[in-house]
N, C-alpha and C positions, 0 to 999 in steps of 0.2 A: 539356635541357640543349645551351647551345648551346658548337659546337665548333670553332676554327679551327683549320686548315691550313695553312702557306705551302710552296708550292715556287719553285723558278724561279732560286734564287743559284747564285752561281757565282762563277767570277774571271773579271775582262774586261779589256783592255788602255783606255788612257784613250782616251779618244774614242770609245769603244764603245759598247753600248745592251744589256741584258736587259730581260724582263718577269719580274716576280713575277704569281707566284697565289696567290690564298687561299679554299681549299674551302670551305664552311662547310655546318653541318647544325644541325638545331635550332629554325632558327628560319623566319623569312622576311625579304627586306632593309625589308617597309615597315615604318615605325616605327622605324629605326635608325639609327644613323650608325656610317659604315665609316671606318676610316681603318688609315695607312699610319704605323711609328713605326720608328726606326733608334737603336740605342746603339753606339756606337764603343768601343774599348779606352778605359779609364780616363775615359771623358766619361760623363755623364750622356745617362739614354735623352732623343731628344729625338722632336717631330711631323715628319710628311714632308706628308702628305697625307690631305685627310676628304673621304669622300663622303655626300649625304645626298638623299634618293628618297624621297618620301611625295605619289604622285598626280601631283597638275600642279605640287606643289612641289620645290626641290630646290635646292642649294649645293653647291659644291664649296670649297676652300681648301687652302693649300698656301704650307711654309715659303718666303722669301723664297732661301733659297739654293737650292731648286728649281726656282724659278718656271721655265717656258719651256723646262727640258730635261722635267721629270717630268708623265706627265699618270694619273689614277687615273681609274678606270671599274669599273663593275659588268655580270656578266651575268646578269641576276633565275631566267629561264630556268634555267641550269648552277649556281646560287648559289654563282658564283664570285664577288670582286674582283683586278680586276689595279691595277697600279703598273708604266706601261712608264717606261724611265729610257735618255734617250738621252743622248748627248755626258758622259758619266760621267767622272769625277775620280777622281784618289787620296782627295779628301776624301769619298768618297759611300762609301769603306769600315765595312761596319758588319754589325751581325746588324741586319736587319728584319724587324720584327715585323707582322702584323695584328692591329688589335683592333676593338670592336662595343661601343656601348652603346645601351640601349631611349633613344628618345626620349619625353621626357615629352609626355602627350596634350593637354594645354593649348597647349603652343606646337610642333607637328608642323603647322599648316596656317598661321605665324607666317611673314610676309612677312622675308624676309632673315636667317631663321635660318640659323645656321653649326654646327657642330658644334664645340662645344668640346672644346679639346686633352685637359684634362685629366676629361674627364668615360668616361672608355672603362674599361669592367669588366671585359670579357672580351677574354682572348689567346690567340694562338697561340706558339707554341714557337721560330719564328724561322725565320730563312735564312739564310745566311751569305752576301756579298755584296763582292769583294776586287776592287778595282780598281787594277792597276800601270801607273804612267810609263816 
């Protein structure tokens, strides 16, 4: 059973940085898409970043609002997903969730494959990020 557990959230002033971590168990990263999502009070959940690695194939994808500020990465040896967040703004305040899904075998080696925002099926409990001005 896939289990995801986020950590690293907290309170920071605008312009500051945080690094979120997501410890995973119950599967290997190969053939999985991993991602970070967030949900602010009164707003719908939105995708932040995704990452996919399968042998020589891989991709990352970012929401326009975080491009150039956030970086998604993973450490397969530690079964941990990361989200480095720099130059944070109050608009980044939200609950951040780690997510994953199994990529269908027939698309795993497709050139240009990018994880689908709406395809994630496994979710963590979330970690709160609060950015003050």
